[in-house]
N, C-alpha and C positions, 0 to 999 in steps of 0.2 A: 479514370482517376488523376488529378494534378498532384504532381510533387515540388513542393514549394519550399525554397531556403530564405527566403528574406522577409522580415517583416513588413516591408511595402505590400510585397506581392501577397503576402497573407492577409492584411488588411485589402485589398482590391478584390482577392478571390471570394473572401466572406460575403462581400455585397451581392453577390452572383448566387450564392446558396440560398436553396430552398429551406424554410424555417418550417419548424423550430431545428436548430444544430444542437447535435448531439456530441460532444468533443471528450476523448478518451486521451489522456497525457500517458505516456509511456517514457523509458530509457530505452527502448528497443529490445532485440533478441526477443521476441514476440513467442508467446506459449499459448495453450489453450485457455490461461487463464483471461490473458489480454484480449484473446478472441471470443471471449462471451460478454467481455465489456460491449464488445462491437456490435454484436449481438443485440445486445439488450439497446444500446444505443439506436440501434435500426428498428428497433419494436417501438420506440417511442418519440423518435425525431424523423423528421424528413432528410436531412442531410445529415453525414458524420464525417467528424474531424480527427483524426488521429495526430498526434506529437511523437515524434521520434527524437530525442534529444537527450545524452547523457549529461547531467548536469554537473559541472565540476564543483559548485559551491556547495554541495552537500555531502561533499567527500572529506574526510578530512587527512591531514599529512599522515602518509603510510598507507592508507587504505587504497582499494583496488580501482580508483577511476581508469588509469592506463590500461589496467587487463580487464576491464568490465568489459564481458562478451559484448561483441559486435557483428553483426549480419546484417546490412543494410539490403542487398538484394533479396534475402530471405524474407525480409519484414515487408520489404515492400509487396512481392508476390502473395505472401499472406493478406495485406491491406488490400490488395487488388481482387484477390478471390472472394473477401468478404463485402466487396462492392464500396469500400470506404470512397468518399467523394473527394477529400484533400488529405494529403500527408504533408505536415508541415517539419521538415527536416532541417530546423538552423544550423550555423556553426556557433562555436561560443563565443567569437568574437561578434556574431551578430545578435545574441543576447546582453552580452556583459562587454559594450564597447570598453574602450580604455579608461574614459572618465565616469565609470559607473561607480555611486557611491551611495546607492540606497537600499536598505534591505529591511526586510518585515519581519518581525517576530511576533509570536502568540505566547505571550508568557503565562506562564503556570502549567498550561497545557504540554509544551515543550520540554519543562523542566526535569520529569521522571524519567524513568525507563530508559528508552533510547536517547535520548535527551542527554541524560546523566553519563551515559557510556560513552554517547558521540557528541560530545559540546558543540554546537555550531550546527550541527546536521540540520535540525528544524529550520533554522534560518534559511537556510539554503532552498529547502523544500519550498517553504510557504513564498518566499520571495519568486521562484521561477512560477510557481503556480498561479501566484497574483499577476505577474506578467503575461502568462499565456492566457489565461481568463481574460484580460484586458485586450490581448491580441485578436484572438478567436471571438470572442464574445457570442458565446453558445449558451442558450437556454438553460442547458443540463450539461454535468460533467460527471464521467463514471469512474469509480474507483472500486477496488476491492475491497474487501474487509480485512485480508491478510495483511497488510500493512495498518494496522488499526489504528495505531496513536496518530500515525498521517493523515489518516481519514479523520478523525477527530477534530486534528489541527486545522486541515483545510477546511473542512466545514464551520469552525468556528472563525477563521479570517473571513471567508466569504460574507460569513454574517455581519461581523462588525466591520468590515470596510465598503459594504453595500455595493457586492461585486456583481449582483444581477445574473448571477450564474448558479441554478441549485446543484447541491453535491449529491449524489445519488450513490449510495451502498450498495454492493454488487456480492455476493457470497465468494467465499474463498474457493477455489477450483484443486480440486485433489486428485492426487495420482490414485490408482485403484486399491492401493495398501495404503492412503492417508495420509501423504506426503505432500503437504501445501506445493503446489508449483511455484517455482520461482526460476529466475534467469541464473539465479549463481547456483542452482543444483547442480549445473554441469559442473561446476569445479569437483564434487564429489568424488572421491574412489568408489570402486565397486564395494569394498567394505563399510565405508562411511555411509555409504547410501542406503545399506541395510540397517545401520543403526541409527540413521534421521528417521526412522519410524518412530522413534522413542518419543518425538515430541507429539505426536498424535495421539499415540497410546496413552501419553501423560494427561493430555487435555480430556481424554476420553475417561480415563481414571478418576480424575476431578468430578466432573460430571456423573458418573455413577456414585461416586462416595455423596456427593448431594443428595442425588435420588435416596440414598440409602438412610438419610437423615443429619449427615453432617453438614451444618451451617458455618462452622468456625472459617475465616479465611485462610487465618495462618495454617490451619491442619490440611486444608485442601492445597496450598502453596507446598507445603512439605512434601506431602505425597506426589505431586507435580515433579519436585525438584530432584526426591530419592528415586524415581523411575529413571530420570535423565542421566543421574550421575551411575546408578547401576548399568546403564547402556555405554558406556563410557563416554557422555558429553562433557563439556565442562559448562557450567550453569553462569550465566551472567543474571539472570533474574528468572523467577516463576513467581508469579503474583497474581492475585485475584482481587480485582480493581470495581469500581463504579462505572458503568458502561459508558457514560458521558464525560464525566471530571476525569476520569482516571486514578482517583485516590484510592488509596486500599482499603477494604473492607474488611472490619472485623468479625462479621455476621452479615449471613445472605439472605435477605429479607424476600426482595422480589428478583429482578434479574442481576447479575453480575458477569464479568468478562474475565477470562482467565489469558494472561499475557506470558509467554517464553520467550527467552532467547537462550542460545549456547551455541558450544563451538565443537567443531567437529575438526581437528588439526586447522587449517589455514579459513576454512570455512565458518561462516558463521550465519546461523539460521534462526528465523523469527517465527513464530505462530501464535494463534489465540483462537478461542471460542468462547461462546456465549456458555454460561453455567445458569442453568434453569431449576429452579426446584419444581416439585411433582406437582404443586399447586398453581403454577404460571401457565397464562395463555395470553394467546395474541391481544385480548384487549386489554391489556395491563402495560404495553407498548405506551 
């Protein structure tokens, strides 16, 4: 496994990799969710590249950039065990030189939900992913559905900018009790860790309510919000949206997506899940 820190060395290394290349962009502090993306990339590609880069431009002032969890030796050991071909781990100065002045925005999709609460966040995400796609030039890139709005933004950006990298979505990996795996879960106290399961319970309750015949988006949103509040979480949003446009849905006809964001003390958690009526089938995708 090669560990590369510079753009020039990464460009040189990619020319020696067998095609197709599968790319897994991460901010490090890897967990089983990341490993599942690597395994999916291995199943579909001849070589796998993983990036480890805590991207400063997607953090707002006062957010947790400096204390974002980092453990590079552990990350590299996991990547080696997973037979990763190349780990690209640049410094911020390598990605954003002093004269850097170009940014990518995906208007519309970036403006709601996470984008409204964290203005500028998705500009940072779209910019760094566009750069990484150009540097690695992989045929496929793998993203978890846990960051669902990010997934839709990256997919639209890659299409609009003709980046020639297929964006592959992979299911959210959860703990046995349903909590979505996240690097930030390490911040949760023991009590808050137990209460955090309310996000998964809220998503499950909305799906059960839909199967029971309730198709009102606002009603399902209220159900989720009420469950989170009763569990002691501060809710940023609980929404039922169109799965690709992310616009709020008044009524669910076919598939919808439930989006949640809530806070437990200093920790902010997000989660989501598809909402599918009893008549939904895979042929409707």
